[in-house]
N, C-alpha and C positions, 0 to 999 in steps of 0.2 A: 511395382508397391503392392497391387490389390493382390498378384499373388502370393505374391510371401506375403505377408499381413492371416491371409485367407491360410496357409499352412502352418502359423503359428500358432493361428486361432483353433484350428481342430486339436492338434500336439498338445495345447494346454487342457481341449476341453476331454481328449480320451487320457492324461497323465497328472487330469488335477489333482493327485492326493502330494503328489511332485510337489505340484508348482504351486500347493496350496502351502505343502512344509517348507520352502524354499523362502517363500515371502514370512511366513513366518517369524523361521530363525531369520530369519532379516530383520524383522520391529521384533524379534529379545535381544537383538547382539545392540543393536542404537536403543532400547532402553538400559541396558547392562552398562552400555556406556556414554547416558548423560545422568546415570545416579551412579558412578566411582568418577563422573570428571569434575577438576573442583572449582568450586563456584569464579565465575568472570568478574574480574575486582575493579574492573575500570571500564565506563563509559567514555573512552576518547573523543575526540571530536576536534578535525582538526580538515584546516581549506588551504590545501599547496595551491602557491603561486598567489600568494592574496599579501599582501601588507601586513594587513593583524598577525598575521603564521610566523613570517616572517621576524615580526619584532618578539612573537613569544618564543622562538627556538632561538634568537638572542639571546633573551632573560630566563634560560635555560643552559647557555652558554657561561656569560658573565656576571650570571649570581646561583655557581653553585651550590647544590646542599640544599637548596627551598621546593621541595615540591607542590612543580605547579598542580599536581592535581589530588591535593588533599583537600579537605571538605569543608568545608564552614559554614558560619552559624550567624546572626543577629537576635541575637535576644530584644526585641524595643519595649520597652516602659513612656506612659503616659499617666505622667500627676492624674491621679484627681482629681475632679472638676474645682477653679479656684484653688488649686497650689500650685508648687513651681517641685521641679524634678531636683532641687538642686536644695530644694528642704532637709535643713540638719538630719531626720528622721529617715527621710526616704532615700538620700543619698547614702542615706547607712545600710539601708534594704538592700541599696542595690548592688552596694560594694562589697555586702556581707553575700551575695548569687552571684559575686565574680572569684570569689574562694571559694564558693562551694563548686562553680562549674573547673574552677580551676584543679582541685582536690577528687572532683569525682570520675574520673577514669583519667589513665599513662596512655591514652590513645591521642589526647591534649596535645597540640602544639604553644596557642598560644589563647590568650585571655587577656585583651585589650580593656583597664579598667577607663569608662565614659567620662570620669574626671582627670584622667592625668595629663596634665596641664601639658604636656607636651604634643598632648595628638587627642585633645576634646573629643568629644560626643556628645554634647549636648547642645538642641532648638539655640538661635537666637531666646524665644518668651519664655525659654525655662522650664518648659512640660513636658516637653521626647529627652526623651535620652536612650542607647544602647551599644551593646557589650558584642564587639566582633569575636568570633570565636574560631581560632583555624584547626583541623586534626592534621597529624602527618601519614594518613591515611584516605582515600578515596571513601566517598559514603558507599557504598558496594560493601566494605568493609568494614566499617565499624561494626561495635560489638553491638546486644543487648540494651549492654550495662549502660553503652556511652551512650547511646539512644535517650531509654526511661532515664539517665541525667541531664540530657541538654528539656527533655522532656517536662518536668520535675521542676524545670530553673524555675521560681518565679512564683510557685504555689502560695507561698505565704504574703509573700506581696499583690499579689490577684487576692487575697481573702484581709487582706489591710486596704483593700477598692482600686489600686493601683490596674492599669490598663500592660498585659502581659505577653506580648506575642513572640510568637518563634518564624520567624523569616530563613533561607539560603540551601542547601543543595544537602545540607545533613541528613535530613528525614526524610531525602528524596526514598522512594521507597520503589519496586515493585508493580507498573502499571495495572488497572484492573479493573476487566469488560464490562462486569455486571452480569446477573443472570440473562440482558435479551440479550448474550450471545449465545445465553441454551436455548433461550427461545427461536434463536433465527435457525437450528439444528432443529430441532420443534417440526418450526414451521415445515421446511425442507420437507421432512420425513412422510406431512399430512399431504402438503403438496405430489410426494411422490406415489401414495397411498392413492390419492383422487387418478392422478396421470393412469397407473396402473392397472388399477382396481385387484390389487392380489400381495398380501401384507409380507409375500417373502423379494418381490418383486421390489417394493421399495424398497425395503430391507437392507438389497443387494447394492447398491450406491450408494450408500451414506455406511456402512461396515470396512467398503471397498477402497470410502474417501479417507478414512479415519484411518483408517492400515497406513496407508499412503502420506497423510498429515502425519503421523504418530514413526514413522522410520524417519522425516523429514527433521519435522522442529526434535524431534532427539537428536540425529545426528549436529546437527545446529546448538542443541545445548551444549554436547559433547564436545564441540568444537568455539565455545563462546570463547575459550577464557585463554584459551589458544589462540585464537585468529581475533581476541579482544572485535568480538559482537556487540551489536549494543542489543537491550532491550526491548526495543522494537522490531529487529531482524525476525526473531522467530514467532512475532504477533502479524509481523507482515508476512512469512511463509505460508503461518497456519490459515490466513484467510483467503490469501490467496489458491494453496492450497487445498481448501476444502472447496469452494467454493468448482474450483476445475475440477478437482477430484466428483465430486458427484453430479453436473453437466458430461464429462465426460461417461460416465460410469447410466446418463440417462441417454448417452445416444447408444453406445450398444447393445445398452436392452430395448430399445424401442426396435433395434434394429430388429435385431435377432426376433424378439414376438411378431415381426412381420412378416420374416424369412417364413417362422413357424407359420404365421396365417397361411404360407401360400402353399403351403404343406410339404417345408424341410422334413428330412429325418433331422433327430436333436443336432447331430455333432455337423452333419452339415449346414445348417443354422447357422451351427457357431462360427464356423469358418468362414460365409458369406456375409456375416457383419458384421466381423474384425478384417475381414478383408475390405467391403464398402465404409458402414460406420469406420470400422477402426481408421482408415486411409487419411480421411474429414478429419479423427481428433488426431492426429500424428502434425498432418497438417496444422492443425489449429493451433498444435499447441506450441509448434516450432514458432507463430507468429506471436505466442505471449512471451519465450518462452529469447525472443531474438530481439523485441519491447524492453522486456528485463533486464538482460547481458546489457543492451547495449547502454542501458543508466553506466556504465564504465567511462564512459568516455564525459561524465561532468565534469571525473579525476576530484572526488571529494571520497575520502576509503567509508566511510558512513552510508550516502548512498550508490557506493558499491558491492557493498556486502552485501545488506537490503536487498539491493536485483541482482544477483546472484544463487545467494541463499532461496529465495520468492523463485527465481531462474528451474535450482534444484529442484526441488518442491514441486512445479509442473512436469519437470522431466517423470516425479516420477510416478505423478497424475496418469502421466503416457499408459506407461508401462507397465506400471497395475490395471487401465484397461484393458491393454491386451492381451496381458496376461492371466490375472488372478482374474479380471471378470468372466470368463471362456472358460474356467476352470471353475468357479463358482457357481453360473449354469449350469452347468455337468451337474453338481451337488444337489442343485434346486429341483430337477426331475420337470415335472409337466406344474408343478407346482409355484412355479414363475406364469405361466396363466391365471386370470382371477376364475375362478370355480364355474360363472356363467359362463365363459365365453370355453374351460370345457365340455363341462356338460353341450351348449351348440356343436361343437367340433363331433363330436363322439355321434351326436344324432346323426350330422350330416352324413359319417360314415359310414353309419349301420344305413343311411337309406339307400347311399351308394353303393354298400355292398349288396343290399337287395334288388337295385336294380342294376346292378352289373358295369354304374359307372366311371367311370376314371374324377379320385378325388382329386382336383389340380389349384384349391385353395381360394380362396376368399373375393367376390368380387370386389372391386374399389367401387366404395360408398361416400356420398358425402357428410361429407362432415364442414364445423365451424372454419375451419381455415381454406377448404374448397369453395363454400360461402362468401369469407373477408377477398380470396383473391380473388374469385370471378367481376363484385362492387369493386377491387379498388382498382381492374381492364376494363370496366365501365367509365371509371370516373376517373381515367389517370392524374393528369392534369390538377381538379379538386382537391385529391392528397393530395402530392405533390407541395403546393403551395399550401396546405395548411400547417399541412408535416415541417417544412420551413420555414414560414412566417411564425410560428406557434415556436419554435426552439429557438428565431432569432429575436423573438420581443424576450423571452427567457433568457440571453445572452447577454441582452442590453447590461445585467449591474458589471458584466465582469470590464467593459471598458475603464468604470474606477477601481481598479485593482489594486491594493495599498498590499503591500510582503513583507513583515518581516516575521522575527524567530520568535516563542512565547517565552517571557519571562513570570514570575511571581505576579506581577498584575493582571494576567490572563487567567491566572484561578480561580474556583466559583466565591464569591463572598463572605463563604462560610467558613470558609478555611483560614487556618491562624497564617501560612504565609502568603496571602492576600493583604489579611489587616495588616500581619506585620509594614507590609509593602504602602497600603495607603499609612497609615502612621508617620514611616519615614518621609513620603511625600508633600502630606499634611505639613511636618515642622523641619525640616530641612530643603522642602521646595521638589517641584514633578522632577531636577533633574536625577537628584541621589544617588537614584535605582540604578540609574546605567553610567557612573561616570568611565570616564577613560582615561586609559592607562598609557602616557608618553614615555617612548623610552629614548633615550639621546646618545647615538655611538657618537664620542667623541676621539678615537681611536686618531683618526688626519685630521682632529683640530688642532692649533696652534695655542690657540687662548678661550680656556675650555670655560671660563667664569663666565666670562665676556657674553662665551656664545648662548652660557642658560643664564645667563638674565637675559638677556636680548627673546630668550626663548618664551619664556613666562610671563615675560610684559610685552610681548608682542598679541600671546596668546588672551592677557587681560583684556585686553583691550576689543575682546569678537564680542558684539552685543551675544551671542549663544551662551555666552561663558558666565554662569555664576563665583567658579573658584576656580582657582591655578593653586595647587601642593607650593611649594617648595624643592627643586631637584633636590631629588638624596644618591651621591655618588656611591658605587659601589665599592671597594678594599682597594681595588685595580690601582681607582680613579678613571677606568676608559668608559664607565659608562654608566649614565642618570637616569631616575625615575621619577614622575610627580605625577599625579592626578587631576583632571581636569574635570571637572563637577558640570554638567551642562546647564541653563537656567530651564531647558522642553525635557516631556519626557523623551524616554532612550526610543522608543521608535516613529519618533516625531521628525519631519521633514530637515527640520531648525536643525537638530540634534545631528540630522546625516548633514547638511550644512556645513555643519563648525566640523568634521571629522575631514573633509577633504579641505575646510579651510584651513588647517592645522599640517597637511599634508604639503600644502602647495610653499605651505612656512616653510616648511620641510626639504622643500626641490629648492628653494630661494639660496636657504643656506649653506646646502652642499657646496652648488654654486663658485660660494662667496669661500668658506673658509672651511666647506670639506667636511663639517659632523653633517652627519647624517638622524632624522627625526623623524619616531616611528607613532602610530596608533595602535594601538591594539588594547584588550578588554571585552568580555560577553560586547554591548553594543560593537562597538567595530568590527567584530568578530560575527556579529548577526548583518550589519551592513554589507558587510563583504560577500560573504554569503548570497542574502538575494540578490547584488550586483551578479555575481560569478550564475547563480541561476538560471537569469535571466540573456547571460551570455551564451550561454551554452542551451538555450529552449530551443534558438532554430534550429541551429547543425543539429541537434540532439533529432528533433521530430524529422525533423531530413533523411536523415538516419536509416531511420525506423523505418519510416513510409514507405523509404528508394524498399533499404531492402522486402519490405512485405509486401509493399505492390510487384516485384520479379517472384515472390514464391508465389503471388496472389497468380501471377500473371502464369506460372505452368501450371493450376491447382486447376484456373478453368479455363483456356487456351483462351484469351478473351484478351485483350487492351481495357475496355470500355467498364466491365463488369469492375477489374480492382482499382477503375480510375476512381467509381462511381462509390466502392465501401467507403478510400481514402477518403474522401470529399463531408459522406454523409458520419465518418470517425467524427472528422476535425467541428461539426457545427452541432453533434454531441455533444459533444468534449469542453464548449467554450459555453454549453448553454450546461454544462454542468458546472464547469467556473464561475456564470454566473447567479446558479441556486448558491456556491457555494461561498460568494461575495454577500448573498441579502441574507443570504442565514449567520451566517461565521462575524462577518465583516460591520452590516448596517442591522445585525443583529434583531430581524422581521423572521418572526413564528421561532424565535433562539428560546426561550420557556420551552416551549413539545420539540427541542433535542437538545434542552440539558447546555444551553451556552448562557450563560449568569454575565459574562463580559463579552462585549464583540469587540474585536479588534483585527488587526493587520491577518489578512489570509497568511498560514507559516509559506514562505519560500519556499519551499518541495514541492509543497502539494501540485501547482500547474504541471513540472517536470512530471512525477512521481506519476500523475495521475494521466500525462499521455502515455507516460510509458506501459502500466498495468492496464487500462478501458482501450488504449488499441488495441491489444493483444488480444482481450479479452473480449472486445467487439466484434474481432475476426473470428470467432467460435461462432457465433450465430449466422456469420456472412459463410463461414467454409458449411456447416451441416443442410442451411436452409440455400441453398444456392447450389451448391454438390448435387441436390438432387433434383436440382432444376434440371442444372448439365444433364449428369444423367437421363432424365428424361429424354432431352432435345437429344440428347448423342445417339439413344435409342428409335430416336423414327418420329416425337412428339412435336407439333408444332410448336412456336415460342409460347402462341399464349396458352394450349396444353400443360407445356411443360411448366408453367407461373402457376398453374392450378393442381397437380401435378406433385408436386417442392410443399405448395401448401398444405396438400392433402397431405402427404405423410413427416411433414416438418414442425407446420405449426402449434400442433398440442406440445412437442418439445420443447420445442423452442420457448412458448410460452412457459412450461414446464421448469423449463432450466432455469429461463431470465430472472422468474420468484424464488426458486432456494436461491441465486446470483445474491438477489437486493437481499432476501431475507439477513442470509448470513454476512453480509456485509453491513446491512441495517442493527448485526448482533452488538457491532464494535462502538455503535452509537454511545454505548452505555460504559463507555472507555474512561476511565481518572483522569486519563489523560487527554490533555486537548488535543495534540496530533493525531494519535488514534480515531478520537471519536470526528474530527475532520478530513482525517482517511477514511475512516465508516462511509461517512455520508456521504460524499466527493462521490464513490464509488459505488454504491447503492443509486443514487441516480442519477451518474452516468447509463449505468448499467437500464436505469431505466427507459433514458431517453430513447439509448441507443436499439434497442431490444425492440422497443413496441411503434417508436414511432422514425426511426431510422428504415429498419432489417423489417422488419411487418406491415410498414404502408411506403415509404417512400422507398424501397427498393426495388418490388413491386410495381410503384407505378414507372417508377422509369424503364428497368425492363418492359414492362407494354408498351412504355411509346416508342424503344428500342428494333421491339422487335427482334428478326433476324441478326439486324445489323450489334446488338447485343455479344452477339456470339465472335465475332470478326477477330479473326486473327490472319493479317498473312502471311503469305507459305511461308518464305522464308525465313520467318519470323517463329515460325511454326513447326519448322522443321529444323532450328535449329534450338528452338526448348530444346529440354528432357521431357519424356514421358513418362509421369508415373504410373500413370494407370488411376489416379487418383476415383473416376467416378464408374469403376468394374469391370469397363466394357471389357479387354483382355479376357478380363477371372470367367467374364459370363461369358464368353464363346469358349475358350477353354473348357469351362461345365457344362455348356450344351454342344457341343463337341462329345464329351468321351457318355453326354449323357446315350448319346446316337449309337455310340459304339456299343457303350456296356447291354444292347436289349434291355430283353424284356426285366429282368431282373433291377438295373438299374432302374427301368421304370414304376417297379414294383413301389421300390425302396424308398422313390419321392413322394408314392400316394399313401406311405404310412404318418396316419392318422396321431397329433399325437396330445 
């Protein structure tokens, strides 16, 4: 592996114009594809294998011509203080708005008058009413004229003193991340400048990462309509692609500068950097890809697409790192090193020439990394206990985790959808915003009327039910639908119990009469989604950690080091989940992170954090510990190897972690709760994993294990493939070539950069 990547690095350095041209052409091609592709018109959400999905599919089959993907809206009215919405002047105002909406767009499917006697939509106290609006197309296909017509509905009523708010998905727009995303990239640039002391060296990782992300996101945009990719797919790919793209470039540029400091000629330094640090990048990238692609085992299409799209962006980041980075290093010349270091190297070269000495590079110097490594090795038990206990305390809130999917009730309290949600809750009850849709399959029933009467009667007796609407059969008479309004809010445990009670009733009816009862609707779908996430978490965790354990065992030629890496990850991810619960569910420091309404943690969050954070955490593990492994293989003692690993890797890993945290934290400014929560969760998880686990717990454990950390049974060592990640075979080959090359080769190695 190292020898192959060494050849790639040298080739890319020599043929830098060709390599750069190929990547620029790919970026242009992807950009053209994104610009000319049709806009994605759906953001479908399905959960195969669940009862809610089976009911949804049955509705599409038995009620042809009714679009299930059409957008909807509710225009909610509340009468002025002391008045009724049913008062003649107020009712006339609302009815006028019904007519205004009907004439406002040809994309309207129906507009329900709240004063219709067949389906009234007025609260019992007469103060609140709502207009239901449905559209023939999805929210992404609505024209601006249609949106404006809906937004402007009720302006005259507002001027007359009525409260008018609009909810539903018809006004849904693409999420905004806000200026904090830009701030994250700026912070990354500042960290790179501080790390490298050179604007050229700092700019290179940013430019190459943006090229990789540009190709990845443009490709996703180009395929969005064809493959039905949701709006969050590109956002997650951008988030992951930026973070790993900058980190991988940082690793290779740092190693390149270290090779220059040892007196290598520039092309040789590029080859060695890609052969050694590039090997770590490839295997780190593989762990991320395994974690993201592993999301397919959950069998939820939207999650599968998100995982595969982000994995594709990571593959691009790896390819950019091992090809475009060495090409750009060729363009950068001596400017990749800070002016101060260039002057010092020049003075050293002049002194060596004057004295006749051979310049072989800089002697190893102590830095913050070596001092920290020695401190940990002096007090490994104290550091280990402090790290484990600290993360354990932060993880405590995770025991109170409640999961669900956000609805309008999770929107900022200042938004119109949230105000409409609250008005409906106050006027019609907390369960009104989460109605359950009952679907009865009567095809195998002998007495359909009796079955429907029994179903609605039994459901109405349930203590958690507020209203059951009369069943509405289809034209064929083989299917009927009804609505159940719970007494409690949609994401409450009482509503979840109600869903299971109705399904239990359906099981009884099926055995007695042959009729089947299904429960669907947004609330039931959310419940099924949460349960499926819970059921899939442990198998997914076992798959990802198991595959990555095998991969790391090949990389480190050890059993205990991969085991320690996996256990450390579990500790950091549970602590991060505890922080997410504290902020987003309990509301601690919610104002600081823009959380206006605490609520359940998104069902997708735990499994997504496991997938993404595991892959990213292994980046630091691979880069830091491969340096230790490399030093140990080349003859250093276990303690010396830890110090050497921190001498070369601590500064880079620290910078990489700060950059990744900055990039993820930039998405906390998103207007979408899901993106905000993902950004916070990933940022805090990287903080815990990089600074507590990898920089503290890992060296403490390695110090306690000593040489046993690198133990591997001989039979297993022979069975595992040897990819030479630490570059030992590469170094022996190059050292042999240097010996055979005589004085000419030796002279080439003494060239000062």
